[in-house]
C-alpha positions as CSV (number, residue, x, y, z in Angstrom):
1,X,139.1,93.4,93.9
2,X,138.0,94.6,90.5
3,X,138.9,98.1,89.3
4,X,135.7,99.9,88.2
5,X,135.5,102.4,85.6
6,X,132.9,105.1,85.6
7,X,131.1,104.8,82.2
8,X,127.7,103.9,83.6
9,X,127.4,106.6,86.3
10,X,123.9,107.6,87.1
11,X,122.5,110.8,88.6
12,X,120.8,110.4,91.9
13,X,117.0,110.4,92.2
14,X,116.0,112.4,95.2
15,X,113.6,110.8,97.9
16,X,110.0,111.3,97.0
17,X,107.7,114.2,97.9
18,X,104.8,112.4,99.2
19,X,101.4,113.4,100.7
20,X,101.3,114.5,104.2
21,X,99.5,111.4,105.9
22,X,101.8,108.8,107.6
23,X,100.5,106.1,105.1
24,X,101.5,108.2,102.2
25,X,104.9,108.8,103.3
26,X,105.5,105.3,104.4
27,X,104.2,103.9,101.0
28,X,106.0,106.7,99.0
29,X,109.4,105.7,100.5
30,X,108.7,102.0,100.1
31,X,107.9,102.4,96.3
32,X,111.0,104.8,96.0
33,X,113.3,102.0,97.3
34,X,111.6,99.3,95.4
35,X,112.3,101.1,92.2
36,X,115.8,101.8,93.1
37,X,116.9,98.3,93.7
38,X,115.0,97.0,90.8
39,X,116.4,99.6,88.4
40,X,120.0,99.0,89.8
41,X,119.7,95.2,89.0
42,X,117.5,95.5,85.8
43,X,120.5,96.4,83.6
44,X,123.3,94.6,85.5
45,X,125.5,92.3,83.2
46,X,125.4,88.5,83.4
47,X,127.1,86.6,84.8
48,X,128.4,89.2,87.4
49,X,124.7,89.8,88.7
50,X,124.9,86.3,90.0
51,X,128.5,86.3,91.2
52,X,129.2,86.8,94.8
53,X,130.8,90.2,95.5
54,X,131.7,89.4,99.3
55,X,132.7,86.3,101.0
56,X,129.1,85.8,102.4
57,X,128.1,85.0,98.9
58,X,125.8,87.9,98.5
59,X,125.0,88.8,94.9
60,X,122.9,91.3,93.1
61,X,120.2,88.9,91.6
62,X,120.1,86.9,95.0
63,X,119.2,90.2,96.8
64,X,116.2,91.0,94.7
65,X,115.1,87.4,94.8
66,X,115.2,87.5,98.6
67,X,113.2,90.8,98.6
68,X,110.5,89.2,96.4
69,X,110.0,86.4,99.2
70,X,110.1,89.1,102.0
71,X,107.2,91.1,100.2
72,X,105.3,87.9,99.5
73,X,105.5,86.8,103.0
74,X,104.9,90.1,104.6
75,X,102.0,91.4,102.6
76,X,100.6,88.3,100.7
77,X,101.0,85.7,103.4
78,X,103.3,83.3,101.8
79,X,105.2,80.9,104.1
80,X,108.9,80.8,103.6
81,X,110.6,77.8,105.1
82,X,114.3,78.4,104.0
83,X,115.1,82.2,104.0
84,X,118.7,81.4,103.2
85,X,117.6,79.7,99.9
86,X,115.8,83.0,99.0
87,X,119.3,84.7,98.4
88,X,119.8,82.8,95.3
89,X,117.9,83.0,92.0
90,X,117.3,79.9,90.0
91,X,119.9,79.2,87.5
92,X,117.3,79.4,84.6
93,X,116.0,82.7,85.9
94,X,117.2,85.7,83.8
95,X,117.8,89.1,85.2
96,X,114.5,90.1,83.4
97,X,112.6,87.3,85.1
98,X,113.6,88.2,88.6
99,X,113.0,91.9,88.1
100,X,109.6,91.3,86.6
101,X,108.6,88.8,89.4
102,X,109.7,91.5,92.1
103,X,107.9,94.3,90.3
104,X,104.7,92.0,90.0
105,X,104.9,91.1,93.6
106,X,105.4,94.8,94.7
107,X,102.2,95.6,92.7
108,X,100.3,92.8,94.4
109,X,101.4,94.0,97.8
110,X,100.3,97.5,96.8
111,X,96.9,96.1,96.0
112,X,96.7,94.7,99.4
113,X,97.9,98.1,100.9
114,X,95.3,100.0,98.9
115,X,92.5,98.5,101.0
116,X,94.4,99.3,104.4
117,X,93.3,102.6,106.0
118,X,94.2,102.1,109.6
119,X,98.1,101.6,110.0
120,X,97.3,100.0,113.6
121,X,95.2,97.2,112.0
122,X,96.9,93.8,111.0
123,X,98.0,93.5,107.4
124,X,95.1,91.5,105.7
125,X,96.8,88.3,104.7
126,X,95.6,84.8,104.6
127,X,98.2,82.8,106.7
128,X,96.5,80.4,109.1
129,X,97.8,80.1,112.7
130,X,100.2,83.1,112.4
131,X,99.2,86.6,113.5
132,X,99.7,89.4,110.9
133,X,101.8,92.5,112.0
134,X,100.3,95.9,111.7
135,X,100.2,97.7,108.5
136,X,102.5,100.2,110.1
137,X,105.1,97.6,111.2
138,X,104.8,95.8,107.9
139,X,105.5,99.1,105.8
140,X,108.4,100.2,108.2
141,X,110.0,96.6,108.1
142,X,109.8,96.5,104.3
143,X,111.3,100.0,104.1
144,X,114.1,98.9,106.5
145,X,114.7,95.5,104.5
146,X,114.6,97.0,101.1
147,X,116.8,100.1,102.0
148,X,119.4,97.7,103.6
149,X,119.5,95.5,100.5
150,X,119.4,98.4,98.4
151,X,122.7,99.5,100.2
152,X,124.3,96.3,99.5
153,X,123.3,96.5,95.9
154,X,124.9,99.8,95.5
155,X,128.2,98.5,96.7
156,X,127.9,95.3,94.6
157,X,126.9,97.1,91.4
158,X,129.8,99.6,91.8
159,X,132.2,96.8,92.2
160,X,130.8,95.2,88.9
161,X,130.9,98.0,86.5
162,X,131.2,101.4,88.5
163,X,127.6,102.2,88.1
164,X,126.4,104.5,91.0
165,X,123.2,106.5,91.9
166,X,119.7,105.6,92.3
């Protein structure tokens, strides 16, 4: 296991103070987690950002690539046929490419969410023959999914160069 120095230590960014409505709280926490993981990966060094840090093969760039597909599936209606493949970025993709694609996808998802005022209504996505989940479920799922993988990213990044924090 690599020994990590602490030269890239970051201070923690506290959770957001959002509005008082349920949708403001959910969206605030999702955006907070999105920014946390994208920032953690944006300045990660090559080739370590692609290198598996654990026996399962999980790597930083693959985590962000996967989250891009989850966002696109959940909010934009994209169909994913091989979820396992989403955990690997294409060799030609740079860190900047994957981060930019993730941020663009999150912005597109937010545009969809901007039109959603009823958390109990289905997410308005164009996927035929597949019922959409409620906006509440979709937001909660994305918070869980993003938070889970942000935790993985925290550990992988610390193993790479000692960087910690959000």
